[in-house]
N, CA, C and O atoms as a GROMACS GRO file, in nm:
protein
  432
    1SER      N    1   0.602  -1.158   1.156
    1SER     CA    2   0.703  -1.129   1.178
    1SER      C    3   0.697  -1.114   1.000
    1SER      O    4   0.727  -1.021   0.926
    2ASN      N    5   0.636  -1.277   0.970
    2ASN     CA    6   0.583  -1.286   0.814
    2ASN      C    7   0.481  -1.144   0.738
    2ASN      O    8   0.490  -1.070   0.640
    3LEU      N    9   0.385  -1.167   0.855
    3LEU     CA   10   0.241  -1.036   0.878
    3LEU      C   11   0.305  -0.937   0.745
    3LEU      O   12   0.288  -0.919   0.624
    4LEU      N   13   0.412  -0.873   0.895
    4LEU     CA   14   0.457  -0.749   0.857
    4LEU      C   15   0.559  -0.728   0.724
    4LEU      O   16   0.547  -0.635   0.644
    5LEU      N   17   0.637  -0.807   0.720
    5LEU     CA   18   0.708  -0.852   0.621
    5LEU      C   19   0.620  -0.806   0.476
    5LEU      O   20   0.673  -0.743   0.384
    6HIS      N   21   0.463  -0.857   0.476
    6HIS     CA   22   0.367  -0.905   0.322
    6HIS      C   23   0.362  -0.758   0.267
    6HIS      O   24   0.388  -0.698   0.162
    7CYS      N   25   0.283  -0.717   0.474
    7CYS     CA   26   0.250  -0.551   0.434
    7CYS      C   27   0.328  -0.498   0.351
    7CYS      O   28   0.294  -0.448   0.244
    8ARG      N   29   0.502  -0.508   0.421
    8ARG     CA   30   0.596  -0.337   0.350
    8ARG      C   31   0.582  -0.394   0.228
    8ARG      O   32   0.508  -0.311   0.173
    9SER      N   33   0.606  -0.489   0.139
    9SER     CA   34   0.618  -0.552   0.021
    9SER      C   35   0.480  -0.528  -0.028
    9SER      O   36   0.437  -0.617  -0.102
   10SER      N   37   0.422  -0.458  -0.010
   10SER     CA   38   0.264  -0.491  -0.076
   10SER      C   39   0.269  -0.403  -0.171
   10SER      O   40   0.354  -0.315  -0.181
   11ALA      N   41   0.138  -0.431  -0.279
   11ALA     CA   42   0.213  -0.325  -0.438
   11ALA      C   43   0.168  -0.178  -0.400
   11ALA      O   44   0.149  -0.094  -0.488
   12GLY      N   45   0.154  -0.151  -0.276
   12GLY     CA   46   0.080   0.052  -0.240
   12GLY      C   47   0.275   0.065  -0.428
   12GLY      O   48   0.267   0.123  -0.536
   13HIS      N   49   0.379  -0.002  -0.380
   13HIS     CA   50   0.473   0.101  -0.382
   13HIS      C   51   0.482   0.074  -0.496
   13HIS      O   52   0.561   0.137  -0.565
   14VAL      N   53   0.406  -0.027  -0.549
   14VAL     CA   54   0.532  -0.069  -0.700
   14VAL      C   55   0.374   0.014  -0.755
   14VAL      O   56   0.383   0.079  -0.859
   15VAL      N   57   0.259   0.009  -0.694
   15VAL     CA   58   0.150   0.099  -0.792
   15VAL      C   59   0.198   0.273  -0.789
   15VAL      O   60   0.177   0.336  -0.893
   16GLY      N   61   0.260   0.344  -0.675
   16GLY     CA   62   0.270   0.455  -0.727
   16GLY      C   63   0.400   0.495  -0.818
   16GLY      O   64   0.411   0.600  -0.881
   17ALA      N   65   0.507   0.374  -0.811
   17ALA     CA   66   0.572   0.413  -0.888
   17ALA      C   67   0.550   0.417  -1.088
   17ALA      O   68   0.618   0.465  -1.178
   18MET      N   69   0.383   0.319  -1.080
   18MET     CA   70   0.422   0.261  -1.239
   18MET      C   71   0.311   0.435  -1.310
   18MET      O   72   0.295   0.488  -1.420
   19MET      N   73   0.259   0.464  -1.154
   19MET     CA   74   0.125   0.600  -1.236
   19MET      C   75   0.283   0.706  -1.231
   19MET      O   76   0.285   0.768  -1.337
   20ARG      N   77   0.370   0.733  -1.170
   20ARG     CA   78   0.447   0.758  -1.202
   20ARG      C   79   0.496   0.732  -1.353
   20ARG      O   80   0.497   0.821  -1.438
   21GLY      N   81   0.527   0.630  -1.370
   21GLY     CA   82   0.616   0.634  -1.571
   21GLY      C   83   0.430   0.694  -1.612
   21GLY      O   84   0.406   0.807  -1.656
   22ARG      N   85   0.342   0.609  -1.589
   22ARG     CA   86   0.225   0.672  -1.692
   22ARG      C   87   0.230   0.828  -1.657
   22ARG      O   88   0.197   0.885  -1.761
   23LEU      N   89   0.252   0.910  -1.573
   23LEU     CA   90   0.203   1.070  -1.546
   23LEU      C   91   0.342   1.131  -1.657
   23LEU      O   92   0.333   1.235  -1.722
   24SER      N   93   0.474   1.033  -1.657
   24SER     CA   94   0.599   1.044  -1.681
   24SER      C   95   0.544   1.145  -1.889
   24SER      O   96   0.545   1.248  -1.955
   25PHE      N   97   0.491   0.941  -1.884
   25PHE     CA   98   0.426   0.934  -2.021
   25PHE      C   99   0.362   1.039  -2.076
   25PHE      O  100   0.428   1.117  -2.143
   26CYS      N  101   0.261   1.054  -2.064
   26CYS     CA  102   0.213   1.168  -2.091
   26CYS      C  103   0.177   1.283  -2.080
   26CYS      O  104   0.078   1.346  -2.117
   27ALA      N  105   0.325   1.322  -1.988
   27ALA     CA  106   0.384   1.448  -2.012
   27ALA      C  107   0.418   1.453  -2.131
   27ALA      O  108   0.353   1.530  -2.202
   28ALA      N  109   0.554   1.356  -2.207
   28ALA     CA  110   0.637   1.302  -2.272
   28ALA      C  111   0.542   1.380  -2.400
   28ALA      O  112   0.546   1.482  -2.469
   29ALA      N  113   0.463   1.267  -2.382
   29ALA     CA  114   0.330   1.253  -2.503
   29ALA      C  115   0.279   1.366  -2.535
   29ALA      O  116   0.252   1.376  -2.654
   30ALA      N  117   0.239   1.527  -2.417
   30ALA     CA  118   0.156   1.622  -2.399
   30ALA      C  119   0.312   1.680  -2.526
   30ALA      O  120   0.304   1.731  -2.638
   31ALA      N  121   0.431   1.645  -2.448
   31ALA     CA  122   0.534   1.760  -2.483
   31ALA      C  123   0.534   1.764  -2.646
   31ALA      O  124   0.536   1.867  -2.714
   32LEU      N  125   0.531   1.631  -2.697
   32LEU     CA  126   0.590   1.595  -2.864
   32LEU      C  127   0.414   1.625  -2.941
   32LEU      O  128   0.414   1.634  -3.064
   33LEU      N  129   0.325   1.633  -2.896
   33LEU     CA  130   0.183   1.675  -2.956
   33LEU      C  131   0.137   1.782  -3.005
   33LEU      O  132   0.056   1.814  -3.092
   34SER      N  133   0.271   1.878  -2.861
   34SER     CA  134   0.248   2.068  -2.865
   34SER      C  135   0.352   2.112  -2.938
   34SER      O  136   0.362   2.230  -2.973
   35ARG      N  137   0.462   1.991  -2.975
   35ARG     CA  138   0.546   2.064  -3.044
   35ARG      C  139   0.494   2.070  -3.202
   35ARG      O  140   0.563   2.128  -3.286
   36GLN      N  141   0.397   2.021  -3.229
   36GLN     CA  142   0.334   1.990  -3.331
   36GLN      C  143   0.355   2.111  -3.390
   36GLN      O  144   0.449   2.117  -3.470
   37GLY      N  145   0.240   2.282  -3.356
   37GLY     CA  146   0.240   2.340  -3.330
   37GLY      C  147   0.107   2.346  -3.380
   37GLY      O  148   0.109   2.438  -3.462
   38ALA      N  149   0.010   2.306  -3.377
   38ALA     CA  150  -0.139   2.253  -3.333
   38ALA      C  151  -0.215   2.410  -3.359
   38ALA      O  152  -0.140   2.507  -3.347
   39ALA      N  153  -0.324   2.430  -3.386
   39ALA     CA  154  -0.437   2.512  -3.369
   39ALA      C  155  -0.504   2.489  -3.278
   39ALA      O  156  -0.513   2.371  -3.245
   40GLN      N  157  -0.595   2.613  -3.185
   40GLN     CA  158  -0.666   2.561  -3.078
   40GLN      C  159  -0.751   2.446  -3.104
   40GLN      O  160  -0.746   2.348  -3.029
   41ASP      N  161  -0.834   2.450  -3.211
   41ASP     CA  162  -0.910   2.328  -3.269
   41ASP      C  163  -0.868   2.178  -3.286
   41ASP      O  164  -0.939   2.082  -3.258
   42HIS      N  165  -0.732   2.173  -3.341
   42HIS     CA  166  -0.705   2.079  -3.416
   42HIS      C  167  -0.695   1.938  -3.335
   42HIS      O  168  -0.621   1.941  -3.237
   43PRO      N  169  -0.739   1.854  -3.354
   43PRO     CA  170  -0.696   1.687  -3.242
   43PRO      C  171  -0.596   1.667  -3.226
   43PRO      O  172  -0.548   1.564  -3.180
   44VAL      N  173  -0.548   1.755  -3.259
   44VAL     CA  174  -0.373   1.698  -3.140
   44VAL      C  175  -0.434   1.801  -3.028
   44VAL      O  176  -0.458   1.747  -2.920
   45GLN      N  177  -0.464   1.945  -3.037
   45GLN     CA  178  -0.419   1.953  -2.950
   45GLN      C  179  -0.615   1.966  -2.831
   45GLN      O  180  -0.672   2.043  -2.753
   46LYS      N  181  -0.637   1.820  -2.906
   46LYS     CA  182  -0.825   1.779  -2.829
   46LYS      C  183  -0.659   1.672  -2.698
   46LYS      O  184  -0.623   1.689  -2.582
   47VAL      N  185  -0.619   1.586  -2.796
   47VAL     CA  186  -0.573   1.462  -2.713
   47VAL      C  187  -0.434   1.527  -2.635
   47VAL      O  188  -0.401   1.436  -2.558
   48ILE      N  189  -0.364   1.608  -2.624
   48ILE     CA  190  -0.336   1.683  -2.549
   48ILE      C  191  -0.414   1.729  -2.409
   48ILE      O  192  -0.379   1.691  -2.297
   49GLY      N  193  -0.543   1.831  -2.440
   49GLY     CA  194  -0.611   1.757  -2.374
   49GLY      C  195  -0.643   1.736  -2.262
   49GLY      O  196  -0.649   1.783  -2.148
   50LEU      N  197  -0.682   1.576  -2.380
   50LEU     CA  198  -0.746   1.398  -2.303
   50LEU      C  199  -0.628   1.376  -2.175
   50LEU      O  200  -0.640   1.326  -2.063
   51LEU      N  201  -0.509   1.438  -2.246
   51LEU     CA  202  -0.399   1.361  -2.156
   51LEU      C  203  -0.397   1.431  -2.065
   51LEU      O  204  -0.420   1.344  -1.981
   52GLU      N  205  -0.384   1.564  -1.980
   52GLU     CA  206  -0.394   1.637  -1.893
   52GLU      C  207  -0.501   1.588  -1.841
   52GLU      O  208  -0.467   1.557  -1.727
   53LYS      N  209  -0.646   1.554  -1.860
   53LYS     CA  210  -0.677   1.471  -1.805
   53LYS      C  211  -0.669   1.390  -1.715
   53LYS      O  212  -0.675   1.380  -1.592
   54LEU      N  213  -0.648   1.313  -1.842
   54LEU     CA  214  -0.544   1.196  -1.814
   54LEU      C  215  -0.451   1.127  -1.623
   54LEU      O  216  -0.456   1.040  -1.536
   55ALA      N  217  -0.355   1.299  -1.686
   55ALA     CA  218  -0.278   1.296  -1.618
   55ALA      C  219  -0.335   1.283  -1.494
   55ALA      O  220  -0.298   1.199  -1.412
   56GLU      N  221  -0.456   1.390  -1.469
   56GLU     CA  222  -0.508   1.484  -1.309
   56GLU      C  223  -0.570   1.355  -1.275
   56GLU      O  224  -0.536   1.327  -1.160
   57GLN      N  225  -0.650   1.259  -1.330
   57GLN     CA  226  -0.741   1.158  -1.313
   57GLN      C  227  -0.598   1.039  -1.218
   57GLN      O  228  -0.622   0.981  -1.112
   58VAL      N  229  -0.476   1.032  -1.283
   58VAL     CA  230  -0.448   0.957  -1.200
   58VAL      C  231  -0.315   0.999  -1.106
   58VAL      O  232  -0.244   0.909  -1.062
   59GLU      N  233  -0.283   1.147  -1.076
   59GLU     CA  234  -0.259   1.171  -0.964
   59GLU      C  235  -0.397   1.111  -0.856
   59GLU      O  236  -0.408   1.029  -0.764
   60ALA      N  237  -0.461   1.178  -0.908
   60ALA     CA  238  -0.627   1.102  -0.771
   60ALA      C  239  -0.594   1.005  -0.732
   60ALA      O  240  -0.541   0.976  -0.625
   61GLU      N  241  -0.631   0.927  -0.842
   61GLU     CA  242  -0.591   0.805  -0.816
   61GLU      C  243  -0.440   0.774  -0.688
   61GLU      O  244  -0.437   0.711  -0.582
   62HIS      N  245  -0.378   0.819  -0.732
   62HIS     CA  246  -0.222   0.785  -0.654
   62HIS      C  247  -0.249   0.804  -0.529
   62HIS      O  248  -0.222   0.737  -0.430
   63ARG      N  249  -0.321   0.930  -0.546
   63ARG     CA  250  -0.301   1.024  -0.384
   63ARG      C  251  -0.454   0.878  -0.309
   63ARG      O  252  -0.434   0.812  -0.207
   64ALA      N  253  -0.558   0.869  -0.377
   64ALA     CA  254  -0.592   0.726  -0.306
   64ALA      C  255  -0.582   0.599  -0.272
   64ALA      O  256  -0.668   0.517  -0.238
   65GLU      N  257  -0.454   0.588  -0.286
   65GLU     CA  258  -0.380   0.442  -0.296
   65GLU      C  259  -0.288   0.474  -0.238
   65GLU      O  260  -0.197   0.391  -0.236
   66GLU      N  261  -0.269   0.589  -0.171
   66GLU     CA  262  -0.101   0.654  -0.083
   66GLU      C  263  -0.246   0.660   0.053
   66GLU      O  264  -0.207   0.625   0.164
   67VAL      N  265  -0.382   0.696   0.047
   67VAL     CA  266  -0.394   0.672   0.190
   67VAL      C  267  -0.447   0.550   0.198
   67VAL      O  268  -0.483   0.557   0.315
   68THR      N  269  -0.491   0.406   0.150
   68THR     CA  270  -0.530   0.287   0.147
   68THR      C  271  -0.405   0.276   0.214
   68THR      O  272  -0.379   0.284   0.334
   69TYR      N  273  -0.338   0.257   0.122
   69TYR     CA  274  -0.213   0.188   0.151
   69TYR      C  275  -0.194   0.229   0.308
   69TYR      O  276  -0.204   0.142   0.395
   70THR      N  277  -0.160   0.389   0.346
   70THR     CA  278  -0.115   0.411   0.515
   70THR      C  279  -0.217   0.408   0.549
   70THR      O  280  -0.264   0.521   0.561
   71LYS      N  281  -0.296   0.314   0.578
   71LYS     CA  282  -0.398   0.238   0.628
   71LYS      C  283  -0.395   0.140   0.678
   71LYS      O  284  -0.412   0.120   0.798
   72PHE      N  285  -0.366   0.036   0.570
   72PHE     CA  286  -0.347  -0.078   0.569
   72PHE      C  287  -0.166  -0.143   0.609
   72PHE      O  288  -0.128  -0.260   0.606
   73GLU      N  289  -0.114  -0.060   0.631
   73GLU     CA  290   0.024  -0.069   0.645
   73GLU      C  291   0.021  -0.055   0.823
   73GLU      O  292   0.110  -0.107   0.890
   74HIS      N  293  -0.064   0.003   0.869
   74HIS     CA  294  -0.076   0.082   1.000
   74HIS      C  295  -0.224  -0.049   1.080
   74HIS      O  296  -0.254  -0.043   1.200
   75TRP      N  297  -0.274  -0.124   1.006
   75TRP     CA  298  -0.311  -0.208   1.090
   75TRP      C  299  -0.258  -0.326   1.056
   75TRP      O  300  -0.323  -0.416   1.110
   76CYS      N  301  -0.117  -0.393   0.951
   76CYS     CA  302  -0.085  -0.504   0.978
   76CYS      C  303   0.026  -0.453   1.103
   76CYS      O  304   0.070  -0.539   1.180
   77VAL      N  305   0.062  -0.333   1.117
   77VAL     CA  306   0.147  -0.321   1.211
   77VAL      C  307   0.100  -0.298   1.375
   77VAL      O  308   0.188  -0.298   1.461
   78ASN      N  309  -0.013  -0.282   1.404
   78ASN     CA  310  -0.134  -0.221   1.512
   78ASN      C  311  -0.159  -0.435   1.495
   78ASN      O  312  -0.124  -0.492   1.599
   79SER      N  313  -0.206  -0.524   1.391
   79SER     CA  314  -0.212  -0.651   1.427
   79SER      C  315  -0.115  -0.724   1.467
   79SER      O  316  -0.143  -0.810   1.550
   80GLN      N  317   0.077  -0.707   1.404
   80GLN     CA  318   0.118  -0.768   1.429
   80GLN      C  319   0.129  -0.735   1.650
   80GLN      O  320   0.124  -0.807   1.750
   81LYS      N  321   0.143  -0.607   1.624
   81LYS     CA  322   0.176  -0.588   1.806
   81LYS      C  323   0.074  -0.673   1.899
   81LYS      O  324   0.118  -0.700   2.010
   82THR      N  325  -0.058  -0.719   1.867
   82THR     CA  326  -0.229  -0.777   1.887
   82THR      C  327  -0.191  -0.921   1.884
   82THR      O  328  -0.240  -0.991   1.972
   83VAL      N  329  -0.148  -0.952   1.835
   83VAL     CA  330  -0.154  -1.085   1.750
   83VAL      C  331   0.030  -1.163   1.905
   83VAL      O  332   0.026  -1.248   1.994
   84SER      N  333   0.139  -1.080   1.858
   84SER     CA  334   0.242  -1.099   1.998
   84SER      C  335   0.248  -1.058   2.113
   84SER      O  336   0.334  -1.058   2.200
   85LYS      N  337   0.143  -1.022   2.104
   85LYS     CA  338   0.087  -0.954   2.333
   85LYS      C  339   0.017  -1.070   2.337
   85LYS      O  340   0.040  -1.128   2.443
   86ALA      N  341  -0.074  -1.143   2.251
   86ALA     CA  342  -0.173  -1.245   2.276
   86ALA      C  343  -0.072  -1.384   2.274
   86ALA      O  344  -0.081  -1.500   2.315
   87VAL      N  345   0.007  -1.321   2.217
   87VAL     CA  346   0.100  -1.502   2.197
   87VAL      C  347   0.161  -1.514   2.332
   87VAL      O  348   0.191  -1.617   2.392
   88GLU      N  349   0.182  -1.332   2.389
   88GLU     CA  350   0.295  -1.404   2.531
   88GLU      C  351   0.229  -1.433   2.598
   88GLU      O  352   0.257  -1.541   2.650
   89GLU      N  353   0.075  -1.353   2.656
   89GLU     CA  354   0.032  -1.389   2.708
   89GLU      C  355   0.018  -1.526   2.754
   89GLU      O  356   0.048  -1.560   2.869
   90GLU      N  357  -0.061  -1.662   2.601
   90GLU     CA  358  -0.058  -1.739   2.606
   90GLU      C  359   0.018  -1.836   2.635
   90GLU      O  360  -0.016  -1.932   2.705
   91LYS      N  361   0.135  -1.820   2.579
   91LYS     CA  362   0.217  -1.894   2.666
   91LYS      C  363   0.263  -1.855   2.834
   91LYS      O  364   0.258  -1.934   2.928
   92ALA      N  365   0.297  -1.743   2.838
   92ALA     CA  366   0.279  -1.748   3.027
   92ALA      C  367   0.138  -1.819   3.074
   92ALA      O  368   0.121  -1.843   3.194
   93THR      N  369   0.046  -1.850   2.987
   93THR     CA  370  -0.080  -1.882   3.047
   93THR      C  371  -0.022  -2.052   3.098
   93THR      O  372   0.006  -2.104   3.206
   94LEU      N  373  -0.023  -2.092   2.969
   94LEU     CA  374   0.078  -2.204   2.906
   94LEU      C  375   0.181  -2.277   3.060
   94LEU      O  376   0.174  -2.378   3.129
   95ASP      N  377   0.248  -2.183   3.054
   95ASP     CA  378   0.384  -2.218   3.224
   95ASP      C  379   0.329  -2.266   3.335
   95ASP      O  380   0.353  -2.353   3.419
   96GLN      N  381   0.223  -2.160   3.305
   96GLN     CA  382   0.136  -2.122   3.468
   96GLN      C  383   0.088  -2.299   3.504
   96GLN      O  384   0.115  -2.365   3.604
   97LEU      N  385   0.024  -2.332   3.402
   97LEU     CA  386  -0.080  -2.471   3.388
   97LEU      C  387  -0.018  -2.528   3.397
   97LEU      O  388  -0.058  -2.613   3.476
   98GLU      N  389   0.149  -2.562   3.338
   98GLU     CA  390   0.190  -2.692   3.306
   98GLU      C  391   0.269  -2.715   3.478
   98GLU      O  392   0.273  -2.815   3.548
   99SER      N  393   0.312  -2.604   3.495
   99SER     CA  394   0.352  -2.572   3.650
   99SER      C  395   0.252  -2.649   3.759
   99SER      O  396   0.267  -2.748   3.831
  100ALA      N  397   0.086  -2.506   3.720
  100ALA     CA  398  -0.046  -2.628   3.849
  100ALA      C  399  -0.028  -2.796   3.830
  100ALA      O  400  -0.025  -2.882   3.918
  101ILE      N  401  -0.019  -2.812   3.682
  101ILE     CA  402  -0.012  -3.002   3.692
  101ILE      C  403   0.106  -3.082   3.672
  101ILE      O  404   0.121  -3.195   3.626
  102GLU      N  405   0.191  -2.992   3.719
  102GLU     CA  406   0.310  -3.102   3.805
  102GLU      C  407   0.330  -3.043   3.873
  102GLU      O  408   0.442  -2.991   3.867
  103SER      N  409   0.217  -2.998   4.014
  103SER     CA  410   0.229  -2.972   4.151
  103SER      C  411   0.126  -3.068   4.154
  103SER      O  412   0.148  -3.165   4.226
  104HIS      N  413  -0.008  -3.065   4.080
  104HIS     CA  414  -0.070  -3.160   4.159
  104HIS      C  415  -0.065  -3.311   4.106
  104HIS      O  416  -0.151  -3.392   4.140
  105THR      N  417   0.048  -3.345   4.017
  105THR     CA  418   0.093  -3.447   3.995
  105THR      C  419   0.151  -3.532   4.072
  105THR      O  420   0.144  -3.655   4.069
  106LYS      N  421   0.235  -3.436   4.175
  106LYS     CA  422   0.277  -3.464   4.257
  106LYS      C  423   0.176  -3.539   4.411
  106LYS      O  424   0.202  -3.641   4.475
  107ASN      N  425   0.128  -3.497   4.419
  107ASN     CA  426   0.078  -3.460   4.520
  107ASN      C  427  -0.071  -3.620   4.495
  107ASN      O  428  -0.164  -3.648   4.571
  108ILE      N  429  -0.028  -3.693   4.349
  108ILE     CA  430  -0.163  -3.750   4.361
  108ILE      C  431  -0.033  -3.859   4.434
  108ILE      O  432  -0.065  -3.967   4.485
   0.00000   0.00000   0.00000
C-alpha cells in the first residue's frame, strides 16, 4: 500500500509540470523578442531560434519522462500484487503449520 502511494506520488507529475512551465516561459520570451521587430540575422532572432530548439528539446524530454514514469508505475502495481499474493500464501502456510504443531503437541 505504501509502495503504491509512493509510486503514484512520484516525481513524474512534478517533472511534467516543470517542463510545461519552461515551455510557457520559452514561448513568452520568443513572443516578446519577436515583437521587437528584429531582422532575420539579428541576434534577437538567433535567441528566438535557440529558444524554439530548447522548447522542442524540453518537449522530447517530457515525452521520455512520461514513458519512464508509466513503466515505473506499472512495475509498482505489479510488485504490490506480487508481494500481497506472497504474503497471503505465507500466512496460509503459517496457519497450516501452527495447526500441525498443535495436533502433534496433543499427541505427545
